[in-house]
C-alpha positions in Angstrom: 48.2 228.4 -9.5 47.9 229.6 -6.1 49.5 233.3 -5.2 52.0 233.8 -3.1 50.0 234.6 -0.3 48.0 231.3 -0.3 51.7 229.3 -0.8 53.1 231.1 2.3 50.0 230.4 4.4 50.4 226.7 3.4 54.2 226.8 4.1 53.1 228.4 7.9 50.7 226.2 8.1 53.0 223.2 7.5 56.0 224.4 10.0 53.1 225.2 12.5 52.2 221.2 12.3 55.6 220.0 12.7 56.0 222.0 15.6 53.1 220.9 17.0 53.8 217.2 16.3 57.5 217.7 18.0 56.0 219.1 21.0 53.4 216.3 21.6 56.3 213.9 20.8 58.8 215.5 22.9 56.1 215.4 25.9 55.4 211.7 25.2 59.5 211.3 25.3 59.5 213.2 29.0 56.7 211.0 29.9 58.1 208.2 29.0 61.3 208.6 30.4 60.1 210.1 33.7 58.7 206.6 34.3 62.0 205.0 33.9 63.2 202.9 37.0 65.6 204.8 39.4 65.1 208.5 38.0 65.1 211.2 40.1 64.6 213.7 37.6 61.4 215.0 39.2 63.5 216.1 42.6 66.3 217.8 41.2 66.6 221.2 42.2 69.1 224.2 41.4 70.6 223.5 44.7 68.5 225.8 46.9 68.7 225.5 50.8 67.1 222.3 51.8 66.7 221.1 55.2 69.9 219.4 55.0 73.5 220.1 53.7 75.6 217.4 53.3 79.7 217.5 53.7 82.6 216.2 54.3 85.8 216.6 56.3 89.0 215.0 55.8 91.8 215.0 58.3 95.4 215.2 56.5 97.2 214.5 59.9 95.2 211.2 60.5 95.1 209.7 57.1 97.8 207.1 56.9 96.9 206.0 52.7 95.8 202.7 53.5 92.9 203.4 51.0 90.4 201.4 52.9 88.4 204.3 51.8 88.6 203.8 48.1 88.1 199.6 48.5 85.0 200.0 50.3 83.6 202.5 47.9 84.5 200.1 45.2 82.6 197.5 46.9 79.5 199.2 48.1 79.2 201.2 44.7 79.6 198.3 42.6 82.8 199.1 41.0 84.8 196.2 40.0 87.4 197.9 37.4 90.5 199.5 39.3 90.2 202.3 36.4 87.2 203.4 37.7 87.6 205.0 40.9 85.3 207.4 42.5 87.7 208.1 45.4 91.3 208.4 45.2 94.3 208.6 47.8 97.7 210.1 46.2 100.8 210.1 48.0 101.8 214.4 47.8 105.2 215.9 48.2 105.5 219.2 50.4 107.8 221.8 49.3 110.2 221.1 52.0 110.1 217.4 50.8 107.5 216.2 53.7 105.4 213.4 51.9 102.0 213.2 53.1 98.4 211.4 51.9 95.7 213.4 50.0 92.3 211.4 49.7 89.9 213.1 47.2 86.3 211.8 47.0 84.0 214.0 44.7 83.9 217.7 46.0 80.2 217.7 45.6 80.7 221.6 44.6 77.5 224.3 45.6 78.7 225.9 42.0 79.7 222.6 40.0 81.5 223.0 36.8 80.0 219.7 35.8 76.5 220.6 36.5 76.9 223.7 34.0 78.4 222.2 31.3 75.8 219.2 31.2 73.5 219.3 28.0 70.3 216.9 29.3 71.0 217.5 33.2 72.0 214.2 33.7 74.5 215.9 36.4 72.8 218.1 38.8 72.8 219.3 42.4 70.0 218.2 44.8 69.0 220.8 47.4 70.8 219.0 50.1 74.2 219.7 48.4 74.8 216.5 46.3 75.8 216.4 43.1 74.3 213.7 41.4 73.9 211.5 38.3 70.8 210.2 36.3 72.0 207.2 34.2 69.0 207.1 32.4 69.5 210.8 31.0 73.4 210.6 30.4 74.4 210.2 26.8 78.4 209.6 27.6 79.6 213.0 26.2 81.8 213.3 28.7 81.5 216.9 29.1 81.5 216.9 32.7 84.7 214.9 32.9 86.5 217.6 31.3 84.9 220.1 33.0 85.7 219.0 36.4 88.7 220.7 38.0 89.2 217.8 40.6 89.3 214.7 38.0 86.2 213.4 40.0 84.4 211.8 37.2 84.8 208.2 35.1 83.6 207.1 32.2 82.1 203.2 32.1 83.8 202.0 28.9 83.0 198.2 29.9 79.9 196.5 30.1 79.8 195.6 33.8 80.8 191.8 34.5 82.9 189.7 36.6 83.7 189.8 40.2 84.6 192.6 42.4 87.8 192.5 43.9 86.5 194.5 46.9 83.8 191.8 47.9 83.1 190.8 50.5 86.6 192.1 52.0 85.5 195.2 52.0 81.7 195.3 51.9 79.0 194.1 49.5 77.3 196.2 46.5 74.6 198.1 47.5 73.8 200.0 44.1 72.6 198.2 40.6 75.3 198.2 37.7 75.1 201.4 35.6 75.0 200.8 31.6 78.1 200.9 29.6 78.4 204.7 28.1 77.8 206.8 31.1 79.6 208.8 33.3 79.7 208.3 37.1 80.9 209.7 40.0 81.1 209.8 43.7 77.4 210.8 45.2 78.1 210.6 48.9 76.4 207.3 48.8 73.0 208.8 48.6 71.9 205.3 48.6 72.6 205.0 52.2 71.8 208.8 53.5 68.0 209.1 51.9 66.5 206.1 53.4 68.3 206.6 56.7 67.0 210.0 57.0 63.5 208.0 56.0 64.0 205.7 58.9 65.1 208.2 61.7 69.0 207.4 61.3 71.8 210.1 61.1 74.2 210.4 58.4 77.6 210.7 59.8 76.6 209.2 63.3 74.7 206.0 62.0 77.1 203.6 59.9 73.8 202.6 57.5 73.1 206.2 57.0 76.9 206.9 56.5 78.7 207.2 53.3 80.9 203.7 52.9 84.4 205.9 52.7 83.8 207.5 56.3 82.7 204.3 58.0 85.9 202.4 56.6 88.4 204.9 57.9 90.1 202.9 60.3 91.6 206.4 61.9 89.0 208.0 62.0 90.4 211.1 59.6 86.7 211.3 57.8 83.7 213.0 59.2 80.2 213.8 57.8 77.3 214.8 58.4 75.0 218.2 58.1 76.5 221.2 57.7 73.4 223.0 58.3 73.5 221.3 62.2 76.6 222.8 64.0 76.5 219.5 66.4 77.1 217.1 63.4 80.5 215.6 63.3 81.7 217.2 60.3 80.4 221.0 61.6 82.4 220.1 65.0 85.5 219.4 63.0 85.0 222.5 61.1 84.3 224.2 63.7 87.6 222.8 65.9 90.1 223.6 62.9 91.4 227.2 62.7 91.4 227.3 58.8 90.2 224.6 57.1 91.4 224.0 53.2 89.5 223.3 50.1 90.5 222.3 47.0 91.5 224.7 44.0 90.0 227.5 46.4 90.6 230.3 44.0 87.9 228.3 41.1 85.0 229.5 43.7 83.1 226.3 43.3 82.4 226.2 46.7 83.5 222.6 47.5 81.4 220.5 50.5 84.6 218.5 51.4 87.2 220.4 53.7 90.5 219.4 54.8 92.1 219.7 58.2 95.7 221.0 57.6 98.9 219.6 59.0 99.6 220.3 62.3 103.1 219.7 62.0 105.0 223.2 61.3 106.5 222.1 58.3 103.6 221.1 56.3 101.7 224.0 57.2 102.6 225.6 53.8 101.1 222.6 51.7 99.0 223.6 49.1 95.8 220.8 48.3 
């Protein structure tokens, strides 16, 4: 009969072997996942200061509620279902009863709650300020949806199928279908920005490198560009605005979407 010490040593050895095996399996799994097409996990960062910092401004005075931004987003991002919208336009009422339109994409927060709660790092902050998704890693837990204070996350309930009602009137699909069961969101049309920058195009200036919602706006209510560049379209709008507004400022999420407040004195007290 083996003594207690020998039994403990054998038990420890078995545990060590299980740990070693688990580590090896995990390493293989990581290698396999990293080789999946479209995966950009290796480019993730903690949101450090990159060369560019992309941002957007929306002028409440110029928004007419046409929803062209929503429709262009649907067409370009291959969103067939009106229940899945990355960009929402709502009609709001000021305390004095005056109505106005509020267009709301993802805020691309520097301190994003959705990033903090994701258990698998499927939602992450790029070093250029874009909060994006890794659909290969998403497990559909919907923690990000609950955490987002701007209601900017949508869950893909169904396998994509059928025609897109916004194609071709508002554009053509530029990204692949996402699988059923993942969370989705606005990415500032990173699929335009990244190759555009590589080709020497300027996001916010060149349409092919600019978010579809910005290009589609008929009144020029939206501006986009590099917040690190004082001469970019968005930086100029912010500089010319006395007090740009951000949504839910009290949460300290540091959004990269800024609103130009109404010029009308009766609307200056609105809360966005």
